[in-house]
C-alpha positions in Angstrom: -58.7 28.5 55.6 -57.7 28.5 51.9 -55.3 31.4 52.5 -53.5 29.5 55.2 -53.0 26.4 53.0 -51.7 28.5 50.2 -49.2 30.2 52.5 -48.0 26.8 53.7 -47.5 25.5 50.1 -45.5 28.6 49.2 -43.3 28.1 52.3 -42.6 24.5 51.4 -41.7 25.3 47.7 -37.9 25.5 47.5 -36.5 28.7 46.1 -34.8 28.7 42.7 -31.1 28.1 42.7 -29.0 31.2 42.7 -26.5 31.8 39.9 -23.5 30.8 42.1 -25.1 27.5 42.9 -25.7 26.9 39.2 -22.1 27.7 38.3 -21.0 25.2 40.9 -23.2 22.5 39.4 -21.7 23.2 36.0 -18.2 22.9 37.4 -19.0 19.7 39.0 -20.5 18.4 35.8 -17.4 19.3 33.8 -15.1 17.7 36.4 -17.3 14.5 36.2 -17.0 14.5 32.4 -13.3 14.9 32.6 -13.1 12.1 35.1 -15.1 9.8 32.9 -13.0 10.8 29.8 -9.7 10.0 31.6 -8.5 13.6 31.7 -5.0 14.0 30.4 -4.1 10.3 30.7 -5.1 9.4 27.2 -2.8 12.0 25.8 0.0 10.8 28.0 -0.3 7.3 26.6 -0.6 8.7 23.0 2.5 10.9 23.4 4.9 8.3 21.8 2.6 8.1 18.8 2.5 11.9 18.5 6.3 12.1 18.8 6.6 9.5 16.0 3.9 11.2 13.8 5.5 14.7 14.0 9.2 13.6 14.4 9.4 10.7 12.0 6.6 11.6 9.4 5.4 15.2 9.3 8.7 16.9 9.9 10.7 14.8 7.5 8.1 15.3 4.8 8.1 19.1 5.2 11.9 19.1 5.3 12.1 17.1 2.1 9.6 19.5 0.5 12.0 22.4 1.4 15.0 20.4 0.1 13.3 19.8 -3.2 13.7 23.5 -3.9 17.4 23.5 -3.0 20.8 22.2 -4.2 21.9 20.0 -1.4 24.7 17.5 -1.5 24.6 16.3 2.2 28.0 17.8 2.8 27.4 21.6 2.5 24.5 23.8 3.5 21.5 23.7 1.1 21.3 26.4 -1.5 17.9 27.6 -2.6 17.4 27.1 -6.4 13.6 27.4 -6.7 12.0 25.1 -9.2 15.2 24.2 -10.9 15.2 20.6 -9.8 11.7 20.1 -11.2 12.5 21.8 -14.5 15.6 19.7 -14.9 13.6 16.5 -14.0 11.0 17.0 -16.7 12.9 18.8 -19.4 16.6 17.9 -19.2 17.0 14.5 -17.6 16.4 11.6 -20.2 17.1 8.9 -17.6 14.1 10.2 -15.6 11.8 9.3 -18.4 13.5 5.9 -18.8 12.6 5.3 -15.1 9.1 6.4 -15.7 8.6 4.0 -18.6 10.2 1.1 -16.7 8.1 1.7 -13.6 4.8 2.1 -15.4 5.5 -1.1 -17.4 6.3 -2.8 -14.1 3.2 -1.6 -12.4 0.9 -2.2 -15.4 2.0 -5.8 -15.9 2.9 -7.1 -12.4 -0.2 -5.9 -10.5 -2.9 -7.5 -12.7 -0.9 -10.8 -13.0 -0.3 -10.9 -9.2 -3.9 -10.3 -8.3 -5.2 -12.8 -10.9 -2.9 -15.5 -9.6 -3.7 -14.6 -6.0 -7.4 -14.9 -6.6 -7.1 -18.2 -8.5 -5.0 -19.8 -5.8 -7.3 -18.4 -3.0 -10.2 -20.1 -4.7 -8.3 -23.4 -4.9 -7.4 -23.1 -1.2 -11.0 -22.1 -0.1 -11.8 -25.7 0.7 -12.1 -27.8 3.8 -9.4 -30.4 3.1 -7.1 -32.2 5.4 -3.9 -30.3 5.8 -5.2 -27.2 4.0 -3.5 -24.9 6.5 -0.1 -26.3 5.4 -0.8 -25.6 1.8 -1.9 -22.0 2.6 1.3 -21.4 4.6 3.4 -22.8 1.7 1.8 -20.5 -0.8 2.1 -17.5 1.5 5.8 -18.2 2.2 7.2 -16.4 -1.0 5.7 -13.1 0.3 7.8 -13.4 3.4 10.9 -14.1 1.4 10.4 -12.3 -1.9 11.6 -8.9 -0.7 14.8 -10.3 0.8 18.2 -9.6 -0.7 19.1 -13.3 -0.7 16.1 -14.2 -2.8 16.9 -11.5 -5.3 20.4 -12.9 -5.6 19.1 -16.4 -6.2 16.7 -14.9 -8.8 19.6 -13.4 -10.6 21.3 -16.7 -10.7 18.2 -18.6 -11.9 17.8 -16.3 -14.9 21.5 -15.9 -15.7 23.1 -17.4 -18.8 23.9 -20.7 -17.0 20.9 -20.5 -14.7 18.2 -23.1 -13.9 15.7 -21.5 -16.2 17.9 -22.1 -19.2 18.5 -25.7 -18.1 14.7 -26.1 -17.9 14.3 -24.8 -21.4 17.1 -27.1 -22.6 14.9 -30.1 -21.8 12.5 -29.0 -24.6 15.3 -28.2 -27.0 15.0 -24.4 -26.5 18.2 -22.4 -26.5 18.2 -19.9 -23.6 19.9 -16.6 -23.0 21.1 -14.4 -20.2 17.7 -13.0 -19.4 19.1 -10.5 -16.9 21.5 -9.0 -19.3 19.1 -8.5 -22.2 17.3 -5.1 -22.2 14.2 -6.7 -23.8 13.7 -9.3 -21.0 15.4 -7.9 -17.9 12.3 -6.0 -16.6 10.2 -9.1 -17.0 12.4 -11.0 -14.6 11.5 -8.4 -12.0 7.8 -8.7 -12.9 8.0 -12.4 -12.5 9.6 -12.0 -9.1 6.8 -9.6 -8.1 4.1 -12.0 -9.3 5.7 -14.9 -7.4 5.1 -12.8 -4.2 1.3 -13.2 -4.4 0.8 -14.5 -0.9 -0.4 -11.3 0.8 -3.3 -10.5 -1.6 -4.0 -14.3 -1.7 -4.6 -14.3 2.1 -6.9 -11.2 1.8 -8.9 -12.8 -1.0 -9.2 -16.0 1.0 -10.6 -14.1 3.9 -13.1 -12.4 1.6 -14.2 -15.7 0.0 -14.9 -17.1 3.5 -17.5 -14.4 4.0 -19.5 -15.0 0.9 -23.0 -16.4 1.5 -23.3 -20.1 0.7 -27.1 -19.9 0.0 -26.5 -17.8 -3.0 -24.3 -20.4 -4.6 -26.8 -23.1 -3.7 -29.6 -21.2 -5.4 -27.4 -20.6 -8.5 -26.6 -24.3 -8.7 -30.2 -25.2 -8.5 -30.9 -22.8 -11.4 -28.2 -24.6 -13.4 -25.5 -22.0 -13.3 -22.1 -23.4 -14.2 -18.7 -22.6 -12.5 -17.9 -19.8 -14.9 -21.3 -18.2 -14.5 -21.1 -18.5 -10.7 -17.7 -16.9 -10.7 -18.5 -13.9 -13.0 -22.1 -13.4 -11.7 -21.7 -14.1 -8.0 -18.1 -14.4 -6.7 -16.5 -11.5 -8.6 -19.3 -8.9 -7.9 -19.5 -9.9 -4.2 -15.7 -9.8 -4.0 -15.2 -6.3 -5.6 -14.5 -4.5 -2.3 -11.7 -6.9 -1.6 -10.4 -6.6 -5.2 -10.5 -2.8 -4.8 -8.5 -3.0 -1.5 -5.9 -5.2 -3.1 -5.6 -3.1 -6.2 -4.9 0.0 -4.2 -2.3 -1.7 -1.9 -0.5 -3.5 -4.7 -0.2 -0.4 -6.9 1.3 1.6 -4.1 3.7 -1.3 -3.3 4.7 -1.7 -7.0 5.5 2.0 -7.3 7.9 1.7 -4.3 9.7 -1.4 -5.4 13.4 -1.1 -4.8 15.3 -4.2 -3.5 14.8 -6.6 -6.5 15.8 -3.9 -9.0 18.8 -2.9 -6.9 20.1 -6.4 -6.3 19.4 -8.0 -9.7 21.0 -5.1 -11.6 23.8 -4.6 -9.1 22.6 -1.1 -8.5 23.0 0.1 -12.0 19.5 -0.3 -13.3 20.9 -1.9 -16.5 21.0 -3.0 -19.1 20.3 0.3 -20.9 18.2 1.5 -17.9 15.7 -1.3 -18.5 15.5 -2.1 -14.8 16.0 1.4 -13.5 12.8 1.7 -11.5 11.8 5.0 -10.1 12.8 4.3 -6.5 16.2 2.9 -7.6 16.9 6.1 -9.6 15.8 8.2 -6.6 18.2 6.3 -4.4 21.0 6.7 -6.9 20.6 10.4 -7.2 20.4 10.9 -3.4 23.0 8.6 -2.0 25.3 7.9 -5.0 25.4 11.2 -6.8 24.8 13.1 -3.6 22.0 15.2 -5.2 19.7 15.1 -2.3 17.7 18.2 -3.4 17.0 16.5 -6.7 16.1 13.2 -5.0 13.7 15.1 -2.7 12.0 16.5 -5.7 11.7 13.0 -7.2 10.3 11.8 -3.9 7.5 14.4 -4.0 6.7 13.6 -7.6 6.4 10.0 -6.7 4.1 10.9 -3.7 1.9 12.9 -6.0 1.7 10.2 -8.6 0.8 7.6 -6.0 -1.8 9.9 -4.5 -3.2 10.5 -8.0 -3.5 6.8 -8.8 -5.2 6.2 -5.5 -7.7 9.1 -6.0 -8.5 7.7 -9.5 -9.1 4.3 -8.0 -11.4 5.7 -5.4 -13.4 7.7 -7.9 -13.6 4.8 -10.4 -14.7 2.4 -7.6 -18.1 4.0 -7.5 -18.9 2.3 -10.9 -17.6 -1.2 -10.3 -17.3 -1.9 -6.5 -20.5 -3.3 -5.1 -21.1 -3.0 -1.3 -24.0 -4.5 0.7 -26.0 -1.3 0.5 
């Protein structure tokens, strides 16, 4: 009786799947996974982006890297010269070091002033007042217009010998000068124009201020903390990720400044190369002097400098940027 029941159980137990059946199941599983993942369709839709990445970014970068080791004037085939462009840049070109000095001065002064003004205005606009949106738009407007050629032309007229700035100083009995034509003050007109374009970092600061917890400020007010204490002990530490983000973006943007220097100096970088920013000199060597190989070398030096400043900022951020964790 027991033997008969055992035989019946054995007959009802299904036999293990054969290897071909298992392989078929694996194929079906892979086909189902591809179907869920979309198959090749995602790559089809991403194709324009890949074309832009390789055709408009990677290939031009590699081509400019090759040209930086050549003598190329845009009219004749490039001639390989090795590191001659870099040697001439660092050892034999005095104008290059003038551009480095002007650019570093421009970055070192304009970026902190712009961020300080942007944060101050953002704190003033971080209020629930009637028509506050109109005020925010008005303060953001210079960032939309500041890079335009027309604004740079107006800026040149304002700080000229007969400009509005000298008329303003005349009301206080102060004799003005041609601020654009003086090598001691020309670069500071560019810096002032850059600071005037504080709208973009202001909007980012304003978004960060909206996210700060109100209960922390209420507790600090109960403890008797004044406005200065709340700013330096609460607002600024909690806002350091936003400050870091703005610092990185504004440093990169300052190193690439071109239009104001080109328009205000009429493309000469004068007087005495005081407004010859790096990007302006790069443009002059490539498209005015037709030294595209030398300009490509300058472009790669600028790329490495910006990458170095960005890396330093990321490393230093470990010691002053405070995140939630």
